[in-house]
matplotlib code that plots the C-alpha trace (Angstrom):
import matplotlib.pyplot as plt

x = [84.9, 85.9, 88.2, 87.5, 91.1, 90.4, 92.0, 92.6, 94.7, 91.6, 91.7, 95.4, 94.5, 92.3, 94.9, 97.1, 94.8, 95.5, 98.7, 98.1, 97.5, 94.1, 92.6, 94.9, 95.4, 96.6, 93.9, 91.7, 92.9, 92.6, 88.6, 88.3, 89.8, 87.5, 84.7, 85.5, 87.8, 89.9, 92.6, 94.6, 95.6, 97.9, 98.9, 101.5, 102.3, 105.6, 104.0, 102.7, 99.6, 97.6, 99.6, 103.6, 106.2, 106.8, 103.5, 104.1, 106.5, 103.8, 101.3, 103.5, 103.6, 99.7, 98.0, 97.1, 95.1, 97.1, 98.6, 98.9, 101.1, 100.3, 102.2, 104.2, 107.9, 110.3, 113.7, 112.2, 108.8, 110.8, 113.4, 110.5, 109.0, 112.1, 112.9, 109.1, 107.7, 104.1, 102.2, 101.2, 102.9, 100.5, 102.4, 100.5, 101.9, 100.9, 102.5, 104.4, 101.4, 98.9, 95.9, 94.2, 95.3, 93.1, 95.1, 96.6, 100.2, 101.4, 102.8, 104.5, 106.1, 107.1, 107.8, 111.7, 111.0, 107.7, 109.4, 112.6, 110.9, 108.4, 111.7, 113.0, 109.8, 109.5, 113.5, 112.0, 108.6, 106.0, 103.2, 102.8, 99.7, 100.2, 97.3, 95.6, 93.1, 90.6, 92.8, 93.4, 96.7, 97.9, 97.1, 98.8, 101.7, 101.2, 101.8, 104.9, 106.3, 106.0, 103.1, 101.4, 98.3, 96.3, 94.1, 91.7, 91.3, 87.4, 87.2, 85.6, 83.2, 82.0, 81.1, 79.6, 77.7, 74.3, 74.3, 75.0, 76.0, 76.0, 78.3, 80.5, 81.4, 81.6, 86.0, 86.5, 84.7, 87.1, 89.8, 89.4, 88.5, 92.0, 93.7, 92.0, 93.2, 96.9, 96.4, 97.0, 95.1, 92.7, 92.0, 90.1, 89.8, 89.2, 84.9, 83.8, 80.8, 77.5, 76.1, 78.3, 80.3, 77.6, 77.6, 81.4, 81.5, 79.0, 80.3, 83.8, 84.8, 87.6, 87.8, 90.1, 90.2, 89.1, 90.4, 88.2, 88.6, 87.1, 83.7, 83.7, 85.2, 82.4, 79.6, 81.0, 80.1, 76.5, 76.6, 79.5, 82.7, 81.6, 78.0, 79.7, 82.6, 79.6, 77.3, 80.3, 80.8, 77.1, 77.3, 80.1, 78.2, 74.6, 73.3, 73.2, 70.2, 67.9, 68.1, 65.5, 66.3]
y = [105.6, 108.0, 106.6, 107.0, 107.3, 107.4, 109.8, 108.0, 111.2, 111.5, 107.2, 108.1, 111.8, 109.3, 107.1, 109.4, 111.2, 107.9, 106.6, 103.4, 101.6, 101.2, 101.7, 99.8, 101.9, 98.6, 96.9, 99.9, 100.3, 96.9, 97.1, 100.2, 98.6, 95.3, 97.8, 99.0, 102.1, 102.2, 103.7, 105.0, 108.8, 109.9, 113.1, 113.5, 116.2, 117.9, 118.0, 114.2, 114.9, 112.3, 110.3, 109.5, 109.0, 105.6, 104.5, 105.0, 101.5, 99.7, 101.1, 100.7, 96.8, 96.2, 99.0, 96.8, 99.7, 103.4, 104.4, 108.1, 110.2, 114.0, 116.7, 119.5, 118.6, 119.5, 117.6, 114.5, 114.3, 113.9, 111.8, 109.8, 109.2, 108.7, 105.6, 104.2, 104.9, 105.1, 105.0, 108.9, 111.6, 114.9, 117.7, 120.4, 123.7, 123.5, 126.1, 124.4, 125.3, 124.5, 122.8, 122.2, 122.5, 125.2, 126.8, 125.1, 126.3, 129.2, 126.9, 130.4, 131.5, 127.5, 127.0, 125.8, 124.7, 122.5, 121.2, 120.0, 118.2, 116.6, 115.0, 113.9, 112.2, 110.2, 109.3, 106.9, 106.3, 108.0, 109.6, 113.3, 115.4, 119.1, 120.9, 123.6, 126.3, 126.2, 128.9, 128.5, 130.1, 128.0, 124.9, 126.4, 126.5, 123.5, 121.6, 123.5, 121.7, 118.2, 117.5, 114.2, 115.3, 118.1, 117.4, 120.3, 122.6, 122.2, 123.3, 127.2, 124.6, 123.4, 126.8, 127.9, 124.8, 125.1, 128.9, 128.2, 125.1, 125.8, 129.6, 127.4, 124.3, 127.5, 127.6, 123.9, 122.7, 125.8, 124.8, 120.7, 121.6, 123.0, 120.4, 118.0, 120.0, 120.0, 116.5, 116.8, 114.0, 115.7, 114.6, 116.2, 117.0, 118.8, 118.8, 116.7, 114.8, 113.0, 116.1, 117.6, 115.0, 113.7, 117.1, 117.9, 114.7, 114.7, 117.9, 117.8, 116.4, 113.0, 113.2, 110.7, 110.5, 111.6, 112.0, 112.4, 111.9, 114.1, 114.2, 110.4, 109.3, 111.6, 109.6, 106.5, 107.5, 107.4, 104.7, 102.5, 102.4, 100.2, 101.5, 104.6, 103.8, 102.2, 105.8, 107.3, 105.3, 105.3, 109.2, 108.5, 106.1, 107.6, 109.8, 113.2, 114.7, 117.3, 120.2, 122.4, 126.2]
z = [79.3, 82.4, 85.0, 88.6, 90.8, 93.9, 96.5, 99.5, 101.5, 103.8, 104.9, 105.4, 107.6, 109.7, 110.5, 111.2, 113.8, 116.2, 115.6, 114.6, 111.3, 111.5, 108.8, 106.3, 103.7, 101.4, 102.3, 101.6, 98.3, 97.5, 97.9, 96.1, 93.2, 94.1, 94.4, 90.9, 91.2, 88.3, 90.4, 93.5, 93.9, 96.8, 97.4, 99.8, 101.5, 103.2, 106.8, 106.3, 107.9, 105.7, 103.4, 104.1, 102.3, 103.8, 102.5, 99.1, 98.5, 100.2, 97.6, 94.9, 95.1, 95.5, 93.8, 90.0, 88.7, 87.8, 90.6, 90.7, 92.6, 92.8, 94.5, 94.5, 92.5, 95.0, 94.9, 97.4, 95.7, 92.5, 94.0, 95.6, 92.3, 90.6, 93.0, 92.7, 89.5, 89.4, 86.3, 86.6, 88.5, 88.6, 89.4, 91.4, 93.1, 96.3, 98.9, 101.7, 104.4, 101.8, 103.3, 99.6, 96.0, 94.6, 91.5, 88.3, 87.3, 85.4, 82.9, 80.7, 83.6, 84.8, 81.3, 81.6, 85.0, 84.0, 81.1, 82.7, 85.2, 82.3, 80.2, 83.7, 84.9, 81.0, 81.4, 84.1, 81.9, 83.7, 82.3, 83.7, 84.2, 84.7, 87.3, 85.6, 85.8, 82.6, 80.7, 76.8, 77.3, 80.3, 78.0, 75.1, 77.6, 78.7, 75.2, 75.2, 78.6, 76.7, 79.0, 78.5, 80.2, 82.0, 85.4, 85.2, 89.2, 89.0, 92.6, 90.5, 88.8, 92.1, 93.3, 90.9, 89.9, 91.6, 90.9, 86.8, 85.3, 82.2, 82.6, 84.9, 82.7, 79.4, 80.5, 80.5, 77.4, 75.8, 77.3, 76.6, 73.0, 72.8, 74.7, 72.8, 69.3, 70.0, 71.6, 75.6, 77.6, 80.0, 83.8, 86.6, 90.2, 92.9, 94.8, 92.1, 93.7, 93.1, 92.0, 89.8, 88.5, 86.1, 84.0, 84.0, 82.5, 79.9, 78.9, 78.9, 75.5, 75.7, 79.6, 80.7, 84.6, 87.6, 91.4, 93.9, 97.4, 99.8, 98.4, 98.0, 101.6, 102.9, 101.1, 102.5, 105.8, 105.0, 102.4, 102.8, 100.7, 97.9, 97.6, 97.2, 94.8, 92.2, 92.6, 91.7, 88.8, 87.7, 87.9, 85.3, 82.6, 83.1, 80.5, 81.3, 83.5, 82.0, 83.8, 84.7, 85.5]

ax = plt.figure().add_subplot(projection="3d")
ax.plot(x, y, z, "-o")
ax.set_aspect("equal")
plt.show()
């Protein structure tokens, strides 16, 4: 079954807006796991507008499922990962002031840089995933880099889903088949939600994990966190919808 990792960045953003510890990220993480989430994802950014670097050791102590840290592999970021050794690090090519992650790595241009980083992370026993667009040459490059997994950037899929979901999913299926062929694990994330998740999960062969934050937290405002997590798990488990054009 595809695992659900809850990205708690937006929870941290709410906390930071009042300068207090409400909501408490530690307790939210424990609750997410208690409600069925199979992982916790965080993405500290240079301005620390949501997850802060001092959150990491606190969360590392309490997360009992999979702890996934995403981010641009600056020296500060890599040193933090080496120190706290999450189960997985997801390398994302964000610009310093990026509002959100909106594109994957060019694994050909950055081959040597990424290979060195992957080896460095493997040295401390951390699994590596590389944020990627669904392009065959980038999947091939990811294999050369030596990463364990790739994480598909699914923003473009989400944008095109309502217009033509078969067309929207097509490049992801093709890229996923190649990833399976060359032995790369597959994760996915960005703008996946209760509407488009089920179809994506059923179409992508051997999808190991999805990381969902913004949509899940938004849904929780209406449905409650426990109900929302159960709704997302249900979408990952139920049969695919019959599509009516």
